[in-house]
PDB file with one MODEL, atoms N, CA, C and O in Angstrom:
MODEL        1
ATOM      1  N   MET A   1      11.354  -2.129 -11.781  1.00  0.00           N
ATOM      2  CA  MET A   1       9.975  -1.684 -11.703  1.00  0.00           C
ATOM      3  C   MET A   1       9.442  -1.931 -10.297  1.00  0.00           C
ATOM      4  O   MET A   1       9.699  -2.969  -9.688  1.00  0.00           O
ATOM      5  N   SER A   2       8.721  -0.984  -9.816  1.00  0.00           N
ATOM      6  CA  SER A   2       8.131  -1.091  -8.490  1.00  0.00           C
ATOM      7  C   SER A   2       6.673  -1.494  -8.611  1.00  0.00           C
ATOM      8  O   SER A   2       6.068  -1.401  -9.679  1.00  0.00           O
ATOM      9  N   THR A   3       6.124  -1.942  -7.495  1.00  0.00           N
ATOM     10  CA  THR A   3       4.700  -2.250  -7.437  1.00  0.00           C
ATOM     11  C   THR A   3       4.102  -1.532  -6.241  1.00  0.00           C
ATOM     12  O   THR A   3       4.821  -1.063  -5.359  1.00  0.00           O
ATOM     13  N   PHE A   4       2.787  -1.454  -6.223  1.00  0.00           N
ATOM     14  CA  PHE A   4       2.112  -0.851  -5.083  1.00  0.00           C
ATOM     15  C   PHE A   4       2.509  -1.576  -3.796  1.00  0.00           C
ATOM     16  O   PHE A   4       2.825  -0.946  -2.787  1.00  0.00           O
ATOM     17  N   GLY A   5       2.487  -2.902  -3.847  1.00  0.00           N
ATOM     18  CA  GLY A   5       2.808  -3.707  -2.666  1.00  0.00           C
ATOM     19  C   GLY A   5       4.206  -3.456  -2.130  1.00  0.00           C
ATOM     20  O   GLY A   5       4.403  -3.336  -0.921  1.00  0.00           O
ATOM     21  N   LYS A   6       5.187  -3.375  -3.043  1.00  0.00           N
ATOM     22  CA  LYS A   6       6.569  -3.101  -2.618  1.00  0.00           C
ATOM     23  C   LYS A   6       6.668  -1.726  -1.972  1.00  0.00           C
ATOM     24  O   LYS A   6       7.308  -1.559  -0.934  1.00  0.00           O
ATOM     25  N   ASN A   7       6.027  -0.743  -2.598  1.00  0.00           N
ATOM     26  CA  ASN A   7       6.058   0.612  -2.043  1.00  0.00           C
ATOM     27  C   ASN A   7       5.397   0.658  -0.672  1.00  0.00           C
ATOM     28  O   ASN A   7       5.906   1.298   0.248  1.00  0.00           O
ATOM     29  N   LEU A   8       4.258  -0.025  -0.537  1.00  0.00           N
ATOM     30  CA  LEU A   8       3.557  -0.050   0.747  1.00  0.00           C
ATOM     31  C   LEU A   8       4.440  -0.673   1.832  1.00  0.00           C
ATOM     32  O   LEU A   8       4.550  -0.136   2.934  1.00  0.00           O
ATOM     33  N   LYS A   9       5.055  -1.789   1.516  1.00  0.00           N
ATOM     34  CA  LYS A   9       5.916  -2.460   2.491  1.00  0.00           C
ATOM     35  C   LYS A   9       7.091  -1.574   2.889  1.00  0.00           C
ATOM     36  O   LYS A   9       7.419  -1.472   4.071  1.00  0.00           O
ATOM     37  N   ASN A  10       7.725  -0.935   1.913  1.00  0.00           N
ATOM     38  CA  ASN A  10       8.858  -0.044   2.209  1.00  0.00           C
ATOM     39  C   ASN A  10       8.437   1.114   3.102  1.00  0.00           C
ATOM     40  O   ASN A  10       9.130   1.448   4.063  1.00  0.00           O
ATOM     41  N   LEU A  11       7.297   1.729   2.784  1.00  0.00           N
ATOM     42  CA  LEU A  11       6.829   2.857   3.589  1.00  0.00           C
ATOM     43  C   LEU A  11       6.427   2.396   4.997  1.00  0.00           C
ATOM     44  O   LEU A  11       6.685   3.095   5.977  1.00  0.00           O
ATOM     45  N   ARG A  12       5.807   1.236   5.091  1.00  0.00           N
ATOM     46  CA  ARG A  12       5.448   0.695   6.412  1.00  0.00           C
ATOM     47  C   ARG A  12       6.710   0.459   7.238  1.00  0.00           C
ATOM     48  O   ARG A  12       6.762   0.801   8.419  1.00  0.00           O
ATOM     49  N   ASN A  13       7.720  -0.124   6.609  1.00  0.00           N
ATOM     50  CA  ASN A  13       8.980  -0.377   7.318  1.00  0.00           C
ATOM     51  C   ASN A  13       9.668   0.919   7.717  1.00  0.00           C
ATOM     52  O   ASN A  13      10.252   0.998   8.798  1.00  0.00           O
ATOM     53  N   LEU A  14       9.609   1.933   6.868  1.00  0.00           N
ATOM     54  CA  LEU A  14      10.186   3.235   7.215  1.00  0.00           C
ATOM     55  C   LEU A  14       9.505   3.826   8.447  1.00  0.00           C
ATOM     56  O   LEU A  14      10.123   4.554   9.223  1.00  0.00           O
ATOM     57  N   ASN A  15       8.225   3.504   8.613  1.00  0.00           N
ATOM     58  CA  ASN A  15       7.474   3.972   9.777  1.00  0.00           C
ATOM     59  C   ASN A  15       7.618   3.035  10.972  1.00  0.00           C
ATOM     60  O   ASN A  15       6.936   3.196  11.983  1.00  0.00           O
ATOM     61  N   LYS A  16       8.516   2.049  10.846  1.00  0.00           N
ATOM     62  CA  LYS A  16       8.840   1.122  11.932  1.00  0.00           C
ATOM     63  C   LYS A  16       7.604   0.420  12.492  1.00  0.00           C
ATOM     64  O   LYS A  16       7.419   0.310  13.704  1.00  0.00           O
ATOM     65  N   MET A  17       6.756  -0.057  11.557  1.00  0.00           N
ATOM     66  CA  MET A  17       5.569  -0.812  11.936  1.00  0.00           C
ATOM     67  C   MET A  17       5.634  -2.190  11.308  1.00  0.00           C
ATOM     68  O   MET A  17       6.039  -2.342  10.155  1.00  0.00           O
ATOM     69  N   ASN A  18       5.229  -3.203  12.080  1.00  0.00           N
ATOM     70  CA  ASN A  18       5.078  -4.512  11.465  1.00  0.00           C
ATOM     71  C   ASN A  18       3.666  -4.590  10.864  1.00  0.00           C
ATOM     72  O   ASN A  18       2.855  -3.682  11.046  1.00  0.00           O
ATOM     73  N   GLN A  19       3.386  -5.679  10.152  1.00  0.00           N
ATOM     74  CA  GLN A  19       2.086  -5.793   9.495  1.00  0.00           C
ATOM     75  C   GLN A  19       0.935  -5.749  10.500  1.00  0.00           C
ATOM     76  O   GLN A  19      -0.103  -5.143  10.236  1.00  0.00           O
ATOM     77  N   ARG A  20       1.120  -6.379  11.625  1.00  0.00           N
ATOM     78  CA  ARG A  20       0.052  -6.417  12.642  1.00  0.00           C
ATOM     79  C   ARG A  20      -0.258  -5.017  13.167  1.00  0.00           C
ATOM     80  O   ARG A  20      -1.423  -4.635  13.273  1.00  0.00           O
ATOM     81  N   GLU A  21       0.779  -4.257  13.494  1.00  0.00           N
ATOM     82  CA  GLU A  21       0.585  -2.891  13.999  1.00  0.00           C
ATOM     83  C   GLU A  21      -0.096  -2.021  12.940  1.00  0.00           C
ATOM     84  O   GLU A  21      -1.010  -1.254  13.242  1.00  0.00           O
ATOM     85  N   PHE A  22       0.364  -2.154  11.704  1.00  0.00           N
ATOM     86  CA  PHE A  22      -0.227  -1.381  10.615  1.00  0.00           C
ATOM     87  C   PHE A  22      -1.694  -1.771  10.419  1.00  0.00           C
ATOM     88  O   PHE A  22      -2.549  -0.906  10.232  1.00  0.00           O
ATOM     89  N   ALA A  23      -1.978  -3.062  10.462  1.00  0.00           N
ATOM     90  CA  ALA A  23      -3.356  -3.546  10.297  1.00  0.00           C
ATOM     91  C   ALA A  23      -4.271  -2.962  11.379  1.00  0.00           C
ATOM     92  O   ALA A  23      -5.397  -2.559  11.090  1.00  0.00           O
ATOM     93  N   LEU A  24      -3.790  -2.918  12.606  1.00  0.00           N
ATOM     94  CA  LEU A  24      -4.591  -2.349  13.695  1.00  0.00           C
ATOM     95  C   LEU A  24      -4.904  -0.879  13.423  1.00  0.00           C
ATOM     96  O   LEU A  24      -6.035  -0.436  13.625  1.00  0.00           O
ATOM     97  N   LYS A  25      -3.911  -0.128  12.968  1.00  0.00           N
ATOM     98  CA  LYS A  25      -4.133   1.292  12.667  1.00  0.00           C
ATOM     99  C   LYS A  25      -5.070   1.475  11.473  1.00  0.00           C
ATOM    100  O   LYS A  25      -5.787   2.471  11.376  1.00  0.00           O
ATOM    101  N   MET A  26      -5.051   0.497  10.568  1.00  0.00           N
ATOM    102  CA  MET A  26      -5.909   0.547   9.377  1.00  0.00           C
ATOM    103  C   MET A  26      -7.296  -0.034   9.638  1.00  0.00           C
ATOM    104  O   MET A  26      -8.183   0.056   8.790  1.00  0.00           O
ATOM    105  N   ASN A  27      -7.480  -0.636  10.825  1.00  0.00           N
ATOM    106  CA  ASN A  27      -8.741  -1.311  11.150  1.00  0.00           C
ATOM    107  C   ASN A  27      -9.049  -2.418  10.139  1.00  0.00           C
ATOM    108  O   ASN A  27     -10.165  -2.534   9.634  1.00  0.00           O
ATOM    109  N   THR A  28      -8.030  -3.222   9.862  1.00  0.00           N
ATOM    110  CA  THR A  28      -8.154  -4.356   8.957  1.00  0.00           C
ATOM    111  C   THR A  28      -7.341  -5.513   9.528  1.00  0.00           C
ATOM    112  O   THR A  28      -6.807  -5.413  10.633  1.00  0.00           O
ATOM    113  N   SER A  29      -7.247  -6.596   8.788  1.00  0.00           N
ATOM    114  CA  SER A  29      -6.501  -7.759   9.278  1.00  0.00           C
ATOM    115  C   SER A  29      -5.067  -7.747   8.762  1.00  0.00           C
ATOM    116  O   SER A  29      -4.760  -7.126   7.744  1.00  0.00           O
ATOM    117  N   GLN A  30      -4.201  -8.445   9.483  1.00  0.00           N
ATOM    118  CA  GLN A  30      -2.817  -8.604   9.049  1.00  0.00           C
ATOM    119  C   GLN A  30      -2.785  -9.345   7.720  1.00  0.00           C
ATOM    120  O   GLN A  30      -1.935  -9.063   6.875  1.00  0.00           O
ATOM    121  N   GLN A  31      -3.694 -10.282   7.528  1.00  0.00           N
ATOM    122  CA  GLN A  31      -3.765 -11.032   6.268  1.00  0.00           C
ATOM    123  C   GLN A  31      -4.059 -10.101   5.095  1.00  0.00           C
ATOM    124  O   GLN A  31      -3.482 -10.258   4.019  1.00  0.00           O
ATOM    125  N   ARG A  32      -4.954  -9.133   5.294  1.00  0.00           N
ATOM    126  CA  ARG A  32      -5.275  -8.185   4.217  1.00  0.00           C
ATOM    127  C   ARG A  32      -4.052  -7.336   3.880  1.00  0.00           C
ATOM    128  O   ARG A  32      -3.783  -7.081   2.706  1.00  0.00           O
ATOM    129  N   VAL A  33      -3.312  -6.896   4.894  1.00  0.00           N
ATOM    130  CA  VAL A  33      -2.089  -6.124   4.649  1.00  0.00           C
ATOM    131  C   VAL A  33      -1.110  -6.966   3.838  1.00  0.00           C
ATOM    132  O   VAL A  33      -0.506  -6.475   2.884  1.00  0.00           O
ATOM    133  N   SER A  34      -0.956  -8.215   4.211  1.00  0.00           N
ATOM    134  CA  SER A  34      -0.077  -9.122   3.471  1.00  0.00           C
ATOM    135  C   SER A  34      -0.520  -9.251   2.015  1.00  0.00           C
ATOM    136  O   SER A  34       0.314  -9.244   1.109  1.00  0.00           O
ATOM    137  N   GLU A  35      -1.812  -9.368   1.791  1.00  0.00           N
ATOM    138  CA  GLU A  35      -2.331  -9.474   0.421  1.00  0.00           C
ATOM    139  C   GLU A  35      -2.019  -8.210  -0.382  1.00  0.00           C
ATOM    140  O   GLU A  35      -1.681  -8.291  -1.563  1.00  0.00           O
ATOM    141  N   TRP A  36      -2.130  -7.053   0.253  1.00  0.00           N
ATOM    142  CA  TRP A  36      -1.778  -5.805  -0.435  1.00  0.00           C
ATOM    143  C   TRP A  36      -0.292  -5.792  -0.776  1.00  0.00           C
ATOM    144  O   TRP A  36       0.091  -5.455  -1.896  1.00  0.00           O
ATOM    145  N   GLU A  37       0.541  -6.160   0.193  1.00  0.00           N
ATOM    146  CA  GLU A  37       1.990  -6.099  -0.001  1.00  0.00           C
ATOM    147  C   GLU A  37       2.487  -7.141  -1.005  1.00  0.00           C
ATOM    148  O   GLU A  37       3.517  -6.932  -1.647  1.00  0.00           O
ATOM    149  N   CYS A  38       1.784  -8.238  -1.147  1.00  0.00           N
ATOM    150  CA  CYS A  38       2.154  -9.272  -2.126  1.00  0.00           C
ATOM    151  C   CYS A  38       1.481  -9.035  -3.473  1.00  0.00           C
ATOM    152  O   CYS A  38       1.592  -9.858  -4.382  1.00  0.00           O
ATOM    153  N   ASP A  39       0.782  -7.906  -3.601  1.00  0.00           N
ATOM    154  CA  ASP A  39       0.068  -7.539  -4.835  1.00  0.00           C
ATOM    155  C   ASP A  39      -0.969  -8.583  -5.238  1.00  0.00           C
ATOM    156  O   ASP A  39      -1.221  -8.786  -6.426  1.00  0.00           O
ATOM    157  N   LYS A  40      -1.567  -9.243  -4.254  1.00  0.00           N
ATOM    158  CA  LYS A  40      -2.641 -10.199  -4.532  1.00  0.00           C
ATOM    159  C   LYS A  40      -3.988  -9.497  -4.620  1.00  0.00           C
ATOM    160  O   LYS A  40      -4.866  -9.916  -5.374  1.00  0.00           O
ATOM    161  N   VAL A  41      -4.147  -8.427  -3.845  1.00  0.00           N
ATOM    162  CA  VAL A  41      -5.389  -7.659  -3.789  1.00  0.00           C
ATOM    163  C   VAL A  41      -5.026  -6.185  -3.790  1.00  0.00           C
ATOM    164  O   VAL A  41      -4.068  -5.775  -3.135  1.00  0.00           O
ATOM    165  N   GLU A  42      -5.787  -5.392  -4.524  1.00  0.00           N
ATOM    166  CA  GLU A  42      -5.575  -3.944  -4.510  1.00  0.00           C
ATOM    167  C   GLU A  42      -6.522  -3.316  -3.495  1.00  0.00           C
ATOM    168  O   GLU A  42      -7.703  -3.660  -3.450  1.00  0.00           O
ATOM    169  N   PRO A  43      -6.010  -2.397  -2.682  1.00  0.00           N
ATOM    170  CA  PRO A  43      -6.889  -1.741  -1.713  1.00  0.00           C
ATOM    171  C   PRO A  43      -7.877  -0.814  -2.418  1.00  0.00           C
ATOM    172  O   PRO A  43      -7.607  -0.308  -3.507  1.00  0.00           O
ATOM    173  N   SER A  44      -9.007  -0.608  -1.787  1.00  0.00           N
ATOM    174  CA  SER A  44      -9.999   0.337  -2.305  1.00  0.00           C
ATOM    175  C   SER A  44      -9.443   1.758  -2.199  1.00  0.00           C
ATOM    176  O   SER A  44      -8.457   2.002  -1.503  1.00  0.00           O
ATOM    177  N   LEU A  45     -10.079   2.673  -2.888  1.00  0.00           N
ATOM    178  CA  LEU A  45      -9.669   4.077  -2.803  1.00  0.00           C
ATOM    179  C   LEU A  45      -9.760   4.559  -1.358  1.00  0.00           C
ATOM    180  O   LEU A  45      -8.890   5.292  -0.888  1.00  0.00           O
ATOM    181  N   TYR A  46     -10.809   4.150  -0.659  1.00  0.00           N
ATOM    182  CA  TYR A  46     -10.965   4.510   0.751  1.00  0.00           C
ATOM    183  C   TYR A  46      -9.747   4.056   1.555  1.00  0.00           C
ATOM    184  O   TYR A  46      -9.218   4.816   2.366  1.00  0.00           O
ATOM    185  N   ASN A  47      -9.302   2.815   1.329  1.00  0.00           N
ATOM    186  CA  ASN A  47      -8.144   2.305   2.062  1.00  0.00           C
ATOM    187  C   ASN A  47      -6.839   2.963   1.619  1.00  0.00           C
ATOM    188  O   ASN A  47      -5.930   3.125   2.432  1.00  0.00           O
ATOM    189  N   ILE A  48      -6.732   3.338   0.365  1.00  0.00           N
ATOM    190  CA  ILE A  48      -5.538   4.060  -0.088  1.00  0.00           C
ATOM    191  C   ILE A  48      -5.428   5.388   0.660  1.00  0.00           C
ATOM    192  O   ILE A  48      -4.341   5.780   1.084  1.00  0.00           O
ATOM    193  N   ILE A  49      -6.545   6.068   0.816  1.00  0.00           N
ATOM    194  CA  ILE A  49      -6.543   7.336   1.554  1.00  0.00           C
ATOM    195  C   ILE A  49      -6.151   7.096   3.012  1.00  0.00           C
ATOM    196  O   ILE A  49      -5.388   7.874   3.584  1.00  0.00           O
ATOM    197  N   LYS A  50      -6.672   6.014   3.620  1.00  0.00           N
ATOM    198  CA  LYS A  50      -6.295   5.679   4.998  1.00  0.00           C
ATOM    199  C   LYS A  50      -4.805   5.355   5.089  1.00  0.00           C
ATOM    200  O   LYS A  50      -4.138   5.782   6.031  1.00  0.00           O
ATOM    201  N   ILE A  51      -4.279   4.607   4.124  1.00  0.00           N
ATOM    202  CA  ILE A  51      -2.851   4.258   4.103  1.00  0.00           C
ATOM    203  C   ILE A  51      -2.010   5.527   4.086  1.00  0.00           C
ATOM    204  O   ILE A  51      -1.050   5.655   4.846  1.00  0.00           O
ATOM    205  N   ILE A  52      -2.373   6.457   3.222  1.00  0.00           N
ATOM    206  CA  ILE A  52      -1.640   7.724   3.113  1.00  0.00           C
ATOM    207  C   ILE A  52      -1.621   8.452   4.460  1.00  0.00           C
ATOM    208  O   ILE A  52      -0.596   8.999   4.868  1.00  0.00           O
ATOM    209  N   ASN A  53      -2.760   8.451   5.137  1.00  0.00           N
ATOM    210  CA  ASN A  53      -2.838   9.129   6.434  1.00  0.00           C
ATOM    211  C   ASN A  53      -2.072   8.382   7.521  1.00  0.00           C
ATOM    212  O   ASN A  53      -1.340   9.002   8.293  1.00  0.00           O
ATOM    213  N   VAL A  54      -2.228   7.067   7.594  1.00  0.00           N
ATOM    214  CA  VAL A  54      -1.558   6.277   8.631  1.00  0.00           C
ATOM    215  C   VAL A  54      -0.035   6.345   8.478  1.00  0.00           C
ATOM    216  O   VAL A  54       0.691   6.436   9.468  1.00  0.00           O
ATOM    217  N   LEU A  55       0.441   6.298   7.229  1.00  0.00           N
ATOM    218  CA  LEU A  55       1.889   6.312   6.990  1.00  0.00           C
ATOM    219  C   LEU A  55       2.447   7.718   6.806  1.00  0.00           C
ATOM    220  O   LEU A  55       3.643   7.886   6.567  1.00  0.00           O
ATOM    221  N   ASP A  56       1.576   8.739   6.918  1.00  0.00           N
ATOM    222  CA  ASP A  56       1.997  10.130   6.762  1.00  0.00           C
ATOM    223  C   ASP A  56       2.835  10.293   5.494  1.00  0.00           C
ATOM    224  O   ASP A  56       3.964  10.783   5.530  1.00  0.00           O
ATOM    225  N   THR A  57       2.252   9.869   4.377  1.00  0.00           N
ATOM    226  CA  THR A  57       2.950   9.914   3.105  1.00  0.00           C
ATOM    227  C   THR A  57       2.067  10.603   2.076  1.00  0.00           C
ATOM    228  O   THR A  57       1.025  11.162   2.418  1.00  0.00           O
ATOM    229  N   THR A  58       2.483  10.563   0.824  1.00  0.00           N
ATOM    230  CA  THR A  58       1.705  11.153  -0.255  1.00  0.00           C
ATOM    231  C   THR A  58       1.331  10.067  -1.258  1.00  0.00           C
ATOM    232  O   THR A  58       1.936   8.995  -1.287  1.00  0.00           O
ATOM    233  N   PHE A  59       0.331  10.359  -2.075  1.00  0.00           N
ATOM    234  CA  PHE A  59      -0.052   9.433  -3.139  1.00  0.00           C
ATOM    235  C   PHE A  59       1.125   9.200  -4.076  1.00  0.00           C
ATOM    236  O   PHE A  59       1.336   8.083  -4.548  1.00  0.00           O
ATOM    237  N   GLU A  60       1.884  10.242  -4.342  1.00  0.00           N
ATOM    238  CA  GLU A  60       3.037  10.137  -5.241  1.00  0.00           C
ATOM    239  C   GLU A  60       4.079   9.167  -4.692  1.00  0.00           C
ATOM    240  O   GLU A  60       4.618   8.351  -5.440  1.00  0.00           O
ATOM    241  N   GLU A  61       4.367   9.246  -3.399  1.00  0.00           N
ATOM    242  CA  GLU A  61       5.327   8.316  -2.796  1.00  0.00           C
ATOM    243  C   GLU A  61       4.801   6.884  -2.820  1.00  0.00           C
ATOM    244  O   GLU A  61       5.558   5.945  -3.067  1.00  0.00           O
ATOM    245  N   LEU A  62       3.527   6.723  -2.568  1.00  0.00           N
ATOM    246  CA  LEU A  62       2.921   5.405  -2.528  1.00  0.00           C
ATOM    247  C   LEU A  62       2.913   4.738  -3.898  1.00  0.00           C
ATOM    248  O   LEU A  62       2.964   3.512  -4.000  1.00  0.00           O
ATOM    249  N   THR A  63       2.849   5.549  -4.948  1.00  0.00           N
ATOM    250  CA  THR A  63       2.759   4.990  -6.308  1.00  0.00           C
ATOM    251  C   THR A  63       4.029   5.205  -7.131  1.00  0.00           C
ATOM    252  O   THR A  63       4.029   4.940  -8.333  1.00  0.00           O
ATOM    253  N   GLU A  64       5.093   5.671  -6.519  1.00  0.00           N
ATOM    254  CA  GLU A  64       6.337   5.959  -7.225  1.00  0.00           C
ATOM    255  C   GLU A  64       6.882   4.724  -7.946  1.00  0.00           C
ATOM    256  O   GLU A  64       7.011   3.652  -7.355  1.00  0.00           O
ATOM    257  N   GLY A  65       7.195   4.890  -9.222  1.00  0.00           N
ATOM    258  CA  GLY A  65       7.831   3.833  -9.996  1.00  0.00           C
ATOM    259  C   GLY A  65       6.900   2.758 -10.514  1.00  0.00           C
ATOM    260  O   GLY A  65       7.350   1.795 -11.135  1.00  0.00           O
ATOM    261  N   ILE A  66       5.601   2.906 -10.266  1.00  0.00           N
ATOM    262  CA  ILE A  66       4.648   1.905 -10.743  1.00  0.00           C
ATOM    263  C   ILE A  66       4.364   2.163 -12.211  1.00  0.00           C
ATOM    264  O   ILE A  66       4.023   3.276 -12.610  1.00  0.00           O
ATOM    265  N   SER A  67       4.511   1.114 -13.007  1.00  0.00           N
ATOM    266  CA  SER A  67       4.267   1.205 -14.440  1.00  0.00           C
ATOM    267  C   SER A  67       2.791   0.972 -14.726  1.00  0.00           C
ATOM    268  O   SER A  67       2.163   0.081 -14.154  1.00  0.00           O
ATOM    269  N   VAL A  68       2.252   1.791 -15.623  1.00  0.00           N
ATOM    270  CA  VAL A  68       0.870   1.609 -16.053  1.00  0.00           C
ATOM    271  C   VAL A  68       0.837   0.520 -17.106  1.00  0.00           C
ATOM    272  O   VAL A  68       1.657   0.524 -18.024  1.00  0.00           O
ATOM    273  N   ASP A  69      -0.088  -0.405 -16.990  1.00  0.00           N
ATOM    274  CA  ASP A  69      -0.235  -1.495 -17.950  1.00  0.00           C
ATOM    275  C   ASP A  69      -0.532  -0.920 -19.331  1.00  0.00           C
ATOM    276  O   ASP A  69      -1.510  -0.197 -19.517  1.00  0.00           O
ATOM    277  N   ASN A  70       0.322  -1.249 -20.294  1.00  0.00           N
ATOM    278  CA  ASN A  70       0.147  -0.737 -21.662  1.00  0.00           C
ATOM    279  C   ASN A  70      -1.093  -1.278 -22.343  1.00  0.00           C
ATOM    280  O   ASN A  70      -1.521  -0.730 -23.358  1.00  0.00           O
ATOM    281  N   ASN A  71      -1.687  -2.349 -21.808  1.00  0.00           N
ATOM    282  CA  ASN A  71      -2.882  -2.922 -22.420  1.00  0.00           C
ATOM    283  C   ASN A  71      -4.154  -2.172 -22.070  1.00  0.00           C
ATOM    284  O   ASN A  71      -5.202  -2.399 -22.675  1.00  0.00           O
ATOM    285  N   LEU A  72      -4.062  -1.273 -21.089  1.00  0.00           N
ATOM    286  CA  LEU A  72      -5.240  -0.518 -20.707  1.00  0.00           C
ATOM    287  C   LEU A  72      -5.497   0.592 -21.709  1.00  0.00           C
ATOM    288  O   LEU A  72      -4.572   1.277 -22.145  1.00  0.00           O
ATOM    289  N   GLN A  73      -6.735   0.761 -22.061  1.00  0.00           N
ATOM    290  CA  GLN A  73      -7.128   1.799 -23.010  1.00  0.00           C
ATOM    291  C   GLN A  73      -8.043   2.797 -22.294  1.00  0.00           C
ATOM    292  O   GLN A  73      -8.755   2.445 -21.354  1.00  0.00           O
ATOM    293  N   ASP A  74      -8.007   4.041 -22.757  1.00  0.00           N
ATOM    294  CA  ASP A  74      -8.896   5.086 -22.190  1.00  0.00           C
ATOM    295  C   ASP A  74     -10.337   4.816 -22.565  1.00  0.00           C
ATOM    296  O   ASP A  74     -11.226   5.578 -22.185  1.00  0.00           O
TER     297      ASP A  74
ENDMDL
END
């Protein structure tokens, strides 16, 4: 099973950026990037859109393999 954080880290690495470089492009801190990659904090929708643009990826690639929590109800 994949997580958002794992996918983000993999895509960042594919783009040959370290956390600091990515944070600068995202206009955020390296600590915040680390929190996203460790699945401690979820980025806002605004930041997800920025991530997609900075990493030149798609929402589908960013969320590939992520399981939806079965406890969530509509």
